C-alpha positions in Angstrom: 0.0 0.0 0.0 1.0 3.6 -0.5 1.1 5.0 3.1 0.1 8.6 3.1 2.2 9.3 6.1 5.1 9.2 3.7 3.7 9.8 0.2 1.0 12.3 -0.4 -1.0 12.0 -3.7 -2.5 15.0 -5.5 -6.2 15.6 -5.0 -8.4 12.9 -6.5 -8.4 13.0 -10.3 -11.0 11.7 -12.8 -9.6 8.7 -14.7 -9.8 10.6 -18.0 -7.9 13.6 -16.6 -5.3 11.3 -15.0 -4.7 9.6 -18.3 -4.5 12.9 -20.2 -2.0 14.3 -17.7 0.1 11.2 -18.0 0.2 11.5 -21.8 -2.3 8.7 -22.5 -5.6 10.5 -23.2 -6.2 8.3 -26.1 -6.6 5.3 -23.8 -9.7 6.7 -22.0 -12.2 3.8 -21.6 -15.8 4.0 -22.8 -18.4 6.8 -22.4 -18.8 7.9 -18.8 -16.0 5.7 -17.4 -13.5 8.5 -17.5 -15.4 10.3 -14.7 -14.4 7.7 -12.1 -12.3 9.3 -9.4 -8.9 7.9 -8.7 -7.5 8.7 -5.2 -4.2 6.7 -5.5 -2.5 3.6 -6.7 -1.9 0.1 -5.2 -1.2 -3.5 -5.9 -3.9 -5.7 -7.4 -4.6 -7.8 -4.2 -4.8 -4.8 -1.8 -6.4 -2.1 -3.9 -9.6 -0.3 -2.9 -12.4 0.8 -5.1 -10.8 4.2 -5.5 -7.4 3.2 -6.6 -5.7 2.3 -9.9 -3.5 -0.8 -10.5 -1.8 -2.6 -13.4 -1.5 -6.1 -14.9 1.4 -6.4 -17.3 1.9 -10.2 -17.8 0.2 -13.6 -17.3 1.6 -13.8 -13.8 -0.9 -11.1 -12.7 -3.9 -13.1 -13.9 -5.0 -14.6 -10.6 -4.7 -11.4 -8.6 -6.4 -9.5 -11.4 -9.5 -11.7 -11.3 -10.2 -10.7 -7.7 -9.0 -7.1 -7.5 -11.3 -4.5 -6.1 -9.6 -1.6 -7.8 -11.5 1.2 -9.6 -9.4 0.8 -12.8 -6.6 -1.3 -14.1 -4.0 -0.7 -16.8 -4.0 -4.1 -18.5 -2.4 -5.8 -21.5 -5.0 -6.8 -24.0 -4.3 -10.5 -23.4 -5.7 -10.1 -19.8 -8.6 -7.9 -20.6 -11.0 -10.8 -20.2 -9.9 -11.4 -16.7 -10.8 -7.9 -15.4 -13.7 -8.3 -12.9 -17.0 -6.5 -13.2 -16.9 -3.0 -11.8 -13.2 -2.5 -12.5 -12.5 -0.3 -15.5 -10.1 -1.8 -18.0 -7.6 0.5 -19.8 -5.8 -1.6 -22.3 -2.2 -1.1 -23.5 0.5 -3.4 -24.6 2.8 -1.3 -22.5 0.7 -1.5 -19.3 3.6 -1.1 -16.9 5.0 2.0 -18.7 1.6 3.6 -18.7 1.1 2.9 -15.0 4.5 4.5 -14.2 3.4 7.6 -16.1 0.3 7.8 -14.0 2.3 7.3 -10.8 4.4 10.4 -11.7 1.1 12.3 -12.0 -0.4 11.0 -8.7 2.8 11.4 -6.7 4.8 14.1 -8.4 7.3 14.7 -5.6 7.8 11.1 -4.3 11.6 11.3 -3.8 11.9 15.0 -2.8 9.0 14.6 -0.4 10.7 11.8 1.5 14.2 13.3 1.8 13.0 16.8 2.3 10.6 16.2 5.2 13.0 16.6 8.1 13.1 19.3 10.7 15.5 19.9 13.7 14.9 17.5 16.6 12.4 19.0 19.0 11.1 21.6 16.6 8.5 19.6 14.7 5.3 17.8 15.4 6.9 14.5 16.4 5.4 12.4 19.2 8.2 11.4 21.5 7.4 9.5 24.7 9.3 10.1 28.0 12.6 8.3 28.4 13.8 8.6 24.8 17.5 9.3 24.7 18.9 11.3 21.7 22.5 11.8 20.9 24.0 15.0 19.5 22.9 15.9 16.0 19.8 13.7 15.8 17.2 14.9 13.3 13.6 13.9 13.7 10.9 14.6 11.0 7.4 15.9 11.7 4.7 13.3 12.7 7.3 10.7 13.6 6.5 8.7 16.7 9.2 7.2 19.1 8.5 5.0 22.1 9.9 5.2 25.6 13.2 3.6 26.4 14.5 4.0 22.8 18.1 5.3 22.4 19.1 7.2 19.2 22.8 7.6 18.4 24.5 10.7 17.3 23.7 12.2 13.8 21.0 9.7 13.0 18.0 10.9 10.9 14.4 9.8 11.5 12.2 10.7 8.6 8.8 12.3 8.6 6.0 9.9 9.7 8.4 7.1 10.8 7.3 5.2 13.9 9.7 3.5 16.2 8.6 1.3 19.1 9.7 1.1 22.7 13.2 0.0 23.9 14.8 0.2 20.5 18.5 1.0 19.9 19.3 3.1 16.8 23.0 3.4 16.4 24.9 6.5 15.2 24.6 7.7 11.6 21.5 5.7 10.8 18.8 6.9 8.5 15.2 5.7 8.6 12.4 6.8 6.2 9.1 5.4 5.1 9.2 2.7 7.9 7.5 1.4 10.9 9.6 -0.4 13.6 8.3 -2.5 16.4 9.6 -2.9 20.0 13.2 -3.9 20.9 14.6 -3.3 17.4 18.4 -2.8 17.2 20.0 -1.0 14.3 23.8 -0.9 14.4 25.8 2.1 13.1 25.1 3.3 9.5 22.0 1.2 8.8 19.8 2.6 6.1 16.1 1.7 6.3 13.5 2.7 3.7 15.8 3.9 1.0 14.5 3.8 -2.6 14.2 0.4 -4.2 16.3 -0.2 -7.3 13.5 -0.2 -9.9 13.8 0.9 -13.5 11.9 0.4 -16.7 13.8 -0.4 -19.9 17.1 -1.3 -18.1 20.4 -0.6 -19.7 18.7 1.6 -22.3 16.6 4.4 -20.8 16.9 3.3 -17.2 13.6 5.1 -16.4 12.9 5.3 -12.6 9.9 3.5 -11.2 8.5 5.5 -8.3 9.2 3.7 -5.0 6.0 4.4 -2.9 6.0 1.5 -0.4 7.2 1.0 3.1 9.5 -1.0 5.3 7.9 -2.9 8.2 10.3 -4.2 10.9 8.7 -6.3 13.6 9.7 -6.8 17.2 13.2 -7.9 18.3 14.8 -7.6 14.9 18.5 -6.7 14.8 20.3 -5.3 11.8 24.1 -5.0 11.5 26.2 -2.1 10.6 25.9 -0.5 7.1 23.2 -2.8 6.0 20.4 -1.4 3.7 16.7 -2.3 3.6 14.9 -0.8 0.6 11.2 0.2 0.8 8.7 -1.5 -1.4 7.7 -0.2 -4.8 4.0 -0.2 -3.9 3.7 -2.8 -1.2 5.9 -3.4 1.8 9.4 -4.8 2.5 8.9 -6.7 5.7 11.2 -8.3 8.3 9.6 -10.8 10.7 10.0 -10.7 14.5 13.2 -12.1 16.0 15.2 -12.1 12.7 18.9 -11.2 12.9 20.7 -9.6 10.0 24.5 -9.2 9.9 26.7 -6.3 8.6 26.7 -5.2 5.0 23.5 -7.0 3.9 21.3 -5.7 1.1 17.6 -6.4 1.3 15.9 -5.2 -1.9 12.4 -3.8 -2.4 9.3 -5.9 -1.6 11.3 -8.7 0.1 9.4 -10.6 2.7 11.5 -12.2 5.5 9.9 -14.4 8.0 10.3 -14.8 11.8 13.6 -15.9 13.4 15.7 -15.9 10.2 19.4 -15.4 10.3 21.2 -13.6 7.4 25.0 -13.3 7.6 27.3 -10.6 6.3 27.6 -9.6 2.6 24.4 -11.5 1.7 22.1 -9.9 -0.9 18.4 -10.5 -1.6 17.0 -9.3 -4.9 13.5 -7.8 -5.2 10.4 -9.7 -4.0 12.4 -12.5 -2.5 10.4 -14.4 0.2 12.2 -16.1 3.1 9.9 -18.2 5.1 10.4 -18.6 8.9 13.7 -19.8 10.4 15.7 -19.7 7.2 19.5 -19.4 7.7 21.5 -17.5 5.0 25.3 -17.8 5.3 27.8 -15.1 4.4 28.1 -13.9 0.8 25.0 -15.6 -0.4 23.1 -14.1 -3.4 19.4 -14.8 -3.9 17.6 -14.0 -7.2 14.3 -12.1 -7.1 10.7 -13.3 -7.2 11.4 -16.7 -5.5 10.6 -18.4 -2.2 13.0 -20.1 0.1 11.1 -22.6 2.2 10.9 -22.7 6.0 14.0 -23.9 7.8 16.2 -23.9 4.8 20.0 -23.4 5.2 21.9 -21.8 2.4 25.7 -22.3 2.8 28.3 -19.6 2.2 28.9 -17.9 -1.2 26.0 -19.8 -2.8 23.7 -18.3 -5.4 20.0 -19.3 -5.2 18.4 -19.0 -8.6 15.1 -20.8 -8.0 12.6 -21.5 -5.3 13.2 -24.4 -2.9 11.0 -26.4 -0.5 11.1 -26.2 3.3 14.0 -27.9 5.0 16.4 -27.6 2.0 20.2 -27.6 2.4 21.7 -25.7 -0.5 25.2 -25.0 -1.7 27.0 -24.0 -4.9 26.6 -21.8 -7.9 23.8 -22.2 -8.8 22.7 -23.5 -5.4 21.6 -27.2 -5.2 21.2 -29.9 -2.6 24.4 -29.9 -0.7 24.9 -33.6 -1.0 24.8 -33.4 -4.8 27.1 -30.3 -4.7 29.7 -32.2 -2.6 29.7 -35.2 -5.0 30.2 -32.8 -7.9 33.1 -31.1 -6.2 34.8 -34.4 -5.5 34.3 -35.6 -9.0 35.6 -32.4 -10.6 38.7 -32.5 -8.4 39.5 -36.1 -9.3 38.9 -35.4 -13.0 41.3 -32.4 -12.8 43.9 -34.8 -11.5 43.4 -37.2 -14.4 41.1 -39.7 -12.7 38.4 -41.4 -14.8 34.9 -40.1 -14.4 33.7 -43.2 -12.5 33.5 -41.7 -9.0 
């Protein structure tokens, strides 16, 4: 969802006007449909009857069929899956059209986030008794910070951010577009809620996709020094309670990490990765995006996970595979390199 604590849309726009302002007035649906008011944008499965969404490939079909959105920018191949009551705006470049509309609805997305800070104590932040602030701390308006929380020197808490009780925010941290639970620990230099790395037409135009989501960090999460957690594009990046993350870890936009996971240093998760509960990720592991790592899985050091795996997996190698198979291949390759026959 687009949390209006962090991203403020323009006043509601009629669908026809929104399309025209986005440069796509020729796509206005049938008579009268263009009068529908659009208040914001969302994902298919969480949209309300006043929001616009998009469906750009067959992977969106199931969510499209049950969306409650007011309108959807949809490729023609999926037009038949648009539910009654949802206006279909057809385009072969549905994602690009949707991004154009996001720039109209949220014209100051990046500037609004990074510009919404005021000097500590001078804004409208709600700070409970017992909060300790080091020198140089900056807290944005409408932020909320619970009692017993300690904030280290020169850290920046963005507008609208909420931080629970008894948290430790180390020095030189920045937090924006995020909600933190109780007992959260951020070591020095952690970046929470930075823009996700999302671009259309990569390596050619590199056109930025607005990053309008949030980061949700549940209770008792600890994040090591200089790690970065990107906010979602439209939805949330979330970290489940009790999860521990080491230094220099990158969590990309829209990742969902379960409870009591352990992620070691220099690991990187690409966008929309899902780690189920109690997953262990060793140091230097890379995980491709849009896949699910099953509950209780262990991924050994420097492995690269390129496809989803079932619960309880033990993975190693590049690409990652069952560790027993990987070990046999390593032994075989070493023997072959020494001139042995391939009969191991």
